[in-house]
N, C-alpha and C positions, 0 to 999 in steps of 0.2 A: 470599270472604267466611267470618268466623271460626265456627266450627257449636259446639255445644257438646259435641260430638265431641271438636275440636282444643281444646278448654280441660282438659277429661275426661285426653286422651292427656298437655299437660302437667301435672297433676298427675299422672301414674303414670312421668313421666319425673323430676321434681322433684325434685335429691337435696338440700332443705332439710323435703320435706314430715314427712318423721318425725318433727321437731321441735314441729309443734303438739297429737303428744299430751302433754306438755309440760306445758300449759294448760288449765285447767276452763274452756270453752266450752259454754254451755248449749245443750242441741239446739234446733235449727226455728229458729235464729239465725243469723243472716249478721251478724257485727260490723266495721265499717269504720271505728271510730270511735279507734282506737288511737292514734291522732295526738294524741286529747284524751285518754283514758285509758286503758291499757294491761292486756290481759287478766291477770284471774288465775293466775299455776305455780300447777301443782299442787302445789311443793312449799310454798309459803306457809302453808297452813293448816298443814302436820305444823310449821313453822317459830316458828306463831305462837304455836303450841299448847308448845311447849318452852321460848321466853321467856316465857310464861305461868305454865306450870306447874311448870316447873325452875328456871328461871335467878332468875323473881321470885318463884315460890312456895316453892319448896324454899332456894335459896341466898339471898333476901330481899337484904341492899346487899352480900354479898360476892362479888354477880356482876359490881359493879364492875371488881374484879380478877378472881374466877376464869374468870366468862366474857365478859373480853376487851370491858366496854360502855364503859369508855374509851376506847379505842381503835380504835372502830367507825368514828367521822367519817374518818381519815386511812387504816384497813386498808382500806373501799371505796373510799372514791377512788382507791387504787390500783389497786385492778381494775376502776375505771369508766376509769381512764387511760388505758390505750388506745385507746379507742372514739372518741379525741375527738385521738388526737396527743400525751397529755402526758406527763411522766416521772414514775415516781416518787417522790412527795412533791411531788409540784406540784395536787394537787387535795383536797381534802375537801369530803363529803357533811354537810351542814346547813342549817337553819333554811329560807326558800324562796327561789324564784326572785326575792323581788322584794326581800327583806332584803340575800338577796346582789350585786345588781343597786346596791344604794346603796352598800354595803359599796367594790365595785367603784369603781364613780364618783367615791366621793371620795376613794380612796387613788389614780385617776388624779390626778383635781385636785390631787391633795396635791403628788404628785409631778411635775405640769408647775408647780406654786406654790415649788418648790426649785432648778428650773434657772433661774437668773439670765436669760438668753435668753425664755426663754418665761412667764414669772410674772405678766406681766399679761391675760395672753390670757384670756379670759373665755366665750365660748361654745361649749356643748356642742353638736352637731348632731346629729338623727335620722332616721327618716323620718316622717311626716306617720302610717302605713300601720300602722304600729308597734304592738305587743301595747300595747294603754291606757296596762297597768301601767306599760312599764317608759316611757314620757312622764312616768305621774304622779311618778315615783320620780324622773326628775329634775327635772321640776319641784316636789315637796316638797323636794326636798337645795336648788336654786338659791334658793326663799322659807329655809328657816332658817339656810342659808351667808350669806343680806344683806349681800353683797361684790361686786355690780354685776353675777354672771354672768346666761348668759341662756340661754336654748332658742330653736336654731330648726328647724325640722320641713321635710322637702325630701318634694315632689310627685311626682321622678321619677327614674328610676337617673340619666337625663343629667344631673341637676341638682345630683350631687355632686364633679365638680369644682369647680366656681364656689361650689360653699357651704364650699369647704376653704381658706375665705380664714384671713388671718396671725393673725386673734384667734383662730383655734376652739383652744382646747384634749384636746378630744377627741372623736373618732367613737363612735358608740354605738349598732349597726345590727341586727337579729334575724335569723341566716344562713339559714332558711327562713321564709318571710311567713307570721302562723300565719291569713291567712285567703287565699291565693290558692295558693301554696305553691310560690311563685317562688323560687329563691337564688340570691342573692352570690355570686360568685367569691371566696371568701375572701381568698389570697394576692394579687392586684390589688386592692382595694379594702384588705387592709391597705394594701399600699403605696405606694396613695393618701393615705392619712391620715398615715402618715411622710414622703412627701414633704413634707407642706404643716406637717410639726413635729408634730400632732394624733397624741394615744396613740387606741388602738383595742380596745374593747372589742364582744365578738361575744355575742348571748343566743342559745343550742343549745339551745331547748325544743324545737325542730322538726324540730331534725338529731341529737341524741346517739342512736346505736342503731337511726337511721331513712338517714341518708348519712352517706359518709366524709369525715372531719375531723381534718384534720391540723395542729391552733395553733401548735405549737411550726416546723412549718415556713412557717408562714404567717408565723411573726416574731409574733403577735398580741401582746395587750400582758397584757388580760384577759380568761375567758368565764365566764359561767354558765350555767345549766340546771338545766330539773327531770330527776324520775328517772320519772313516776308517767304519762307517756305512752309513748315505743318501748318505756323499758327496764321495765315492768311492774313498779313501786317500788309501788303500792297507792295509792290514793285520798287525794292530802296529801301523798306519800311525799316526805322528806327534800329538796332541790335540792343543789344540788353550786356549788363555785364555782374555777375555775382561776386559780394564782397560778403565773406560769413563775418559777423558777430564777433566771432574771439580775436579775429585779424585789424580790423575794423579801426583801433586806438591807434594801429603803425603801421594803417594805411597811409600812404603816400604814391603821387605817382606824379612826373614830371609837365602834363599837361594839365600847369594852372590857370585853368580858364574862371574868366570871372563866377561862371555861374555855380565853382565850385567854395565858391569863398564863405567866408563867415558871414560878413554882411556886403552882398552885393552893388546893394543900392549905397553903400557908405561912401562908396569913391574912391576906398583908398588906395595908395601910390601902391603899397607893397602887399602881397599875400598872406592872406593868414584864411588857409586852412578850416571849412566846416566838418562839422562831424558828421562819423556813420559812413553812408557809402555813395552819399550826394558830391563826397569827397571826388567821383569818380567823373563826376559832369566837366565840360569844359567852357563850353560857349551858345550863344543861345539858342534853344530847341527849335526845329521842324516842325512849326507848331499843324499846320493841316497832314502833313504823312504820319505822324506820330496819334491825333488823334486817332485814326484811321486803327490802329493796334490795336482798337477798346475791341471794336468790330469781329475779330478773328476771338481774342480773348473770351468774351461776351460766350461765344458756341463754347467754351471747353468748361464754362458752370452747370453745363448741362449735362454734361455726361463725365463718368471715372476714367480716368488713364490706364485703370488694370482693362476697362472696358473697350477700350481703343486698345489698346495691345492683343487682343483677345482675337479683335475683327482682324488688325493688320498683321498679324501671325495668320491668320485660315486663307485673307487676300492672298500674301504671299506665297502659302503651301499649294493652292489651288493654282496661282499660274505658274509657277516652277513645274506640277506636275503634268498640267495643261500643255506646255510647251514640250517637255519632254514624252508628252505621249502623243503629239498631233505634229511635230515636226522636227523628229529624228531624221537624222542621215542630211541635213542642212547646214552642219559643220557649228554649230552653235556649241556653245561649253560653258556650264552654268560658271560665274565668279565668285556667285554670293553664298555665304555658308547654308548647307541646310539647317543646322543647330540652331536651335530656337534661340540660345543663350546668346550665340554669335551674330542672330541676323536683326538689321535696323527695321526700319517699314520700305525699305528699293529693291528691288530684286536686279542685276548685271547679269546678260550672258554676251559675250567674244563672239565675237562672226571678223569672217575676213574684208568683208565686204559690210563693218557694220555700219558707217558711217549714212553711207548709199539708201544701207536695207531703212535707217528709219526714219530718211528723209522721206522714204515712200510710204511709210506706216505713217507720218504726220499730214502728207500729201490725202493718205484715205481717209483721212482724222481718228486717228489713234499713235495720238501726242506725245513724244517720251524726249528723254533729250539722247544724246552721244559724247562720251571724253575718251580721248584718249589713253591706254592705244587698242583699237578694235571696240569698244564697251561700248552696248547698249543701256539706256538704264530706265526701268520701270520703278517708278514711282504709285505707291498704293494710301491712298489717304481715307483713314478709318472715315471720317465724317462726310465723306458724299462717294465717297468711291462704291462701287454694288459690285456685284459676282456677275452677276448678268452680262455687264461690262468685260470682265474678266473673260469669260468665254469671248464675245466679240472680239475683244482685241487679239487674242492667240487664233481667232481665224480667217484673223487678217492676217496677223504674220502669217501663218500657214498657207495662205495664197499667193501673198510677194514670194516668199521662199519658191515656192515649186514649180511657180509661173517664173522664176528668175525677175523680177518687174520690179527691179530697178537700177538705176544707172549710174555703172564705176566709177563715172569720171564725173560725180554729180559735184558742182561747184558747191564750194563750202561759204556759210555769211560769217557774217561775223560774229556770231552765238552759235556757239553747236549744240 
């Protein structure tokens, strides 16, 4: 039976423990929601002040050149690239995950349409349990194309082979499921899509910075993801899009804004796309929020993804074991896979009063979040989550459940 002493001993021996000091974490709070919004790197405050006072305040418009603003999407993309198995000049940080997914879907459809053997394919396949915006973006693209495309939703892993029939143009999946924390085998699923003649798009929103990802080794076709979760870029920070070098010559996307132009300041009336992944850019970049992304990425340069993954699995194993050890008989059901190869970096338990229990946890300083139906999510960020915090969080959960210390009719906020 694991004790508090055991957890504190794990912290004492943790080679990553010092990384926690680089984050601004409020006293009295156990933060287990980095899978939804990462904690603030301490460096971000100074960086924001630098952008506002020196670069914007003093440099004014000159900073597009003198402070390197124009190059930020590419420079930061190159910094993020190793975390997802991408090469230099294959990633840009820009726009939102939703917008980037729209671009990737449109690009994949156009690539297929240009291939005489696949030009008539009209089906996009994804999971019914994908993050809803992914489904919505596919639905919106299909509606506006109005060319007979359709979306097919798969309900279970074992349905994928049958779903990849000879009309499928694109398979689009979330690598780590936002609700359950279940993770696909990227290489095998990508190979399955390619065998069926489909192109493969991955959403890495719950993967980047949390699990080891190797897009090029898996031979994926496109990928998108956000920077405000495990990458700690800040609320609403710009997302990223990956276009492998092998597709860049034929890559195009419909949001042909001036930042994707070959010569944006030539001010020509017709669009001439730039070469490479910068073709994925659209309009003027949000420099303040974009600049803060670098503060989170800088921390990753001090540690390997393999080391982070080892700690992630140790934290999530510990949490599952302690919840089952101390909170049995309270209607909790583990939603997340136990198998390491199928688990991301968050753990979800369902409970009939999941929302109310989570609100009580938050009120008592343990911050996770809730997703329908009845799912409590707990995110474990190896950069700053400690084993002692895992112990404390479970003890708080135990007391709340033992005492029934939650309001069944708790009013719901706009964000859960």
